[in-house]
C-alpha positions as CSV (number, residue, x, y, z in Angstrom):
1,M,11.3,8.0,12.5
2,N,13.5,5.5,14.3
3,N,17.3,5.6,13.8
4,I,18.7,2.2,13.2
5,N,22.5,1.7,13.6
6,N,23.0,-2.1,13.9
7,I,21.3,-5.5,13.4
8,D,20.0,-5.6,17.0
9,Q,18.2,-2.3,16.6
10,L,16.8,-3.5,13.3
11,E,15.4,-6.7,14.8
12,E,14.0,-4.8,17.7
13,F,12.3,-2.3,15.3
14,I,10.8,-5.1,13.2
15,W,9.4,-7.0,16.2
16,E,8.1,-4.0,18.0
17,N,6.2,-2.9,14.9
18,K,5.0,-6.2,13.5
19,N,1.4,-5.0,13.4
20,K,2.2,-1.8,11.5
21,V,3.4,-0.9,8.0
22,S,7.2,-1.0,8.5
23,V,9.6,0.7,6.1
24,L,13.4,0.7,6.1
25,Y,14.5,4.0,4.8
26,F,18.2,4.2,3.5
27,S,19.5,7.7,3.0
28,A,22.4,10.0,3.5
29,E,22.7,13.6,4.8
30,W,24.4,14.9,1.6
31,C,21.6,13.5,-0.7
32,G,19.1,16.1,-1.9
33,P,16.3,13.7,-2.8
34,C,16.8,11.9,0.6
35,K,16.3,15.2,2.5
36,K,13.1,16.0,0.5
37,L,11.7,12.6,1.1
38,K,12.6,12.7,4.8
39,E,10.8,16.0,5.2
40,R,7.7,14.6,3.4
41,L,7.7,11.4,5.5
42,L,7.9,13.5,8.7
43,S,5.2,15.9,7.6
44,E,1.7,16.3,9.2
45,E,0.2,15.2,5.8
46,A,2.1,11.9,5.9
47,K,0.9,11.3,9.5
48,L,-2.7,11.9,8.5
49,I,-2.7,9.8,5.3
50,M,-0.5,7.0,6.7
51,P,-1.3,6.6,10.4
52,N,0.0,3.0,10.7
53,L,3.4,3.8,9.1
54,V,6.6,3.3,11.1
55,I,10.0,4.2,9.6
56,G,13.4,2.8,10.4
57,H,16.0,5.2,9.2
58,L,19.4,3.9,8.2
59,D,22.2,6.3,7.3
60,I,24.3,4.7,4.7
61,D,27.4,6.7,5.7
62,S,27.4,5.2,9.2
63,K,30.1,2.6,9.6
64,E,27.7,0.5,11.8
65,N,25.2,0.3,8.9
66,Q,27.6,-1.0,6.2
67,S,26.7,-4.6,6.9
68,L,23.0,-3.7,6.7
69,C,23.5,-1.9,3.5
70,E,25.2,-5.0,2.1
71,L,22.5,-7.3,3.5
72,Y,19.8,-5.3,1.7
73,K,22.0,-4.7,-1.4
74,I,21.8,-0.9,-1.3
75,S,23.5,0.5,-4.4
76,S,21.7,3.9,-4.7
77,I,19.7,6.2,-2.5
78,P,17.1,7.0,-1.3
79,V,15.7,3.5,-0.9
80,Q,12.6,2.6,0.9
81,I,11.9,-1.1,1.7
82,F,8.5,-2.1,3.0
83,I,9.0,-5.2,5.2
84,S,6.8,-7.5,7.3
85,L,7.2,-10.6,9.4
86,N,6.1,-14.1,8.4
87,G,6.6,-16.1,11.5
88,T,10.2,-15.2,12.3
89,Q,11.2,-14.5,8.7
90,I,11.6,-10.9,7.5
91,I,9.8,-10.5,4.1
92,E,10.6,-7.7,1.7
93,K,7.2,-6.7,0.3
94,K,8.2,-3.8,-1.9
95,R,11.4,-1.8,-2.7
96,I,11.2,1.8,-4.0
97,I,14.4,3.4,-5.3
98,G,14.4,7.2,-5.5
99,Y,11.8,9.7,-4.4
100,D,8.4,8.5,-5.7
101,W,5.8,9.8,-3.3
102,V,2.8,8.4,-5.3
103,N,4.4,4.9,-5.5
104,F,5.1,5.2,-1.7
105,T,1.6,6.1,-0.7
106,M,0.1,3.5,-3.1
107,T,2.3,0.8,-1.6
108,Y,1.3,1.8,1.9
109,N,-2.4,1.7,0.9
110,S,-2.1,-1.7,-0.7
111,I,-0.4,-3.2,2.4
112,I,-3.1,-1.7,4.7
113,E,-5.7,-3.3,2.4
114,E,-3.9,-6.6,2.6
115,M,-3.7,-6.4,6.4
116,N,-7.4,-5.5,6.7
117,K,-8.3,-8.6,4.6
118,K,-6.2,-10.8,6.8
119,Q,-7.9,-9.4,9.9
120,E,-11.4,-9.9,8.3
121,T,-10.5,-13.6,7.6
122,L,-9.4,-14.1,11.2
123,N,-12.7,-12.6,12.5
């Protein structure tokens, strides 16, 4: 999990991981569901079933992240936003609000499937 504290770190995270499934994870230390989700995301199980997943963690209580919270219209937590690059444009593929592990893993799997189809088309 990569901690992101400003727009420059966010852009670097996105560019460095453009060939992976990238998620922006907005949470706070005081949030119970956020803590549970973070533990699950960092678990060995998650690493096994989602090997191409990279997570950019944004603490909503950090003053540096207030502009990013506004940019992504964060009004409740936890929020997970699956993103990708289309040229130089950042695309929001899916937004999950709350702790929904089944939805999270299904979204990961559908994005992997989409990436594999694109790769097959190129070959």
